[in-house]
N, C-alpha and C positions, 0 to 999 in steps of 0.2 A: 600543643596543634597550634600552627601559628594562624595570625588573621584573615592571611589571604588564603589560606588550602580552607577553613572555614567558608568564607565568602564566594567561593568561585564550587564551593560544594552545594552552599544554599541556591548561584545558580542553575546548577546541574537539577537540583532539586527542583527550581521552579520550571526549569523546560522540561524536565519529566511531567511534572505536572500539566504543563500545556500541553503537549503529549497524548495525556491521558486522556484533558476533554475533547481533543481533535476530531471534528464531524466533516468528514466526506463530503464534498459539495459534490462532486464527479457525478453522472449518472450513471458511469460502469461499474457504481459503490453501490448506487440500488439493491434491493432485495425483492424488486419487479423485475423476474426475470427476462419479461418480454419489453421492459423498458431496456435494461441491460442491453439487448439482443438488436432494438430497432438504434439504439445507440450508438452501435457496433459498427450496425448497416451505413451510417449516415458518415463515421467516421471514414468508412472502406471506402464511399462513393466519394470524398472530398480527397482523400489520398487517389483514387484512380483518375478525377479531372486531373488536379495538377501533375500524374505522372504521364499525362500525353504526350512532351516531347523531351522522355528522359534516355539515360540509356539503356542498356539489357541488365547493366549489373547495379543502374538504380532503382528499376523497378523488382528487383530479386529481391532487394533490400529490402520493401516497400512489402512483397508479397509473405518471405518473413515477418517481419511487424505483426501484418493482420491476421497470420495463424499465430502467433503467438500470443497477438492479444484475445480470440478466439480459446484460446484453449484452457486460456485465465478466468475467459468471462462467463466459459458453461459449466465451471467446476462451482461446486458451492463456496461459499465464504467459508473459511477457516478461524477455529479459535488457537490462539498460540499461548502457552503459560511460560513462562521465567520464571522459576525459585531459587534465590540464591540463600545460601548457608553458611552460616560462621562458622570455625574449626569445630566450635562447641555443639555443631550440631543445630542450633537452633538458626529458625527463619531471619532471615538481614534482612531481604530485599524481596517484594513480590509483585513482577511486574507484566498483567494483563494485556493483550493486545487482540483487537477484536471484540466480537458480539456475543453475546451468551447466548445463542438459540435452542428454545425450548423444540 
């Protein structure tokens, strides 16, 4: 294995560790449903204020974006697990995204 490959692998590993410890700062990521809803309402109000001189197509795009955000906010947070296995069946990598909710 070349030194360059090992160096890239180590960088990738460090980036994965940084990603694993990522803490979202957006209030939309809050576990408090009321906080998420009020944040979404503020976003919608800001978009509405900026949309007063927009064309119909631009306003439709804004409505579609708000609709998509609303659907995502109303759903409970999810947990995704991705397991990677070696050819012999043993586990090679376990990557867990999200938080375990009891």
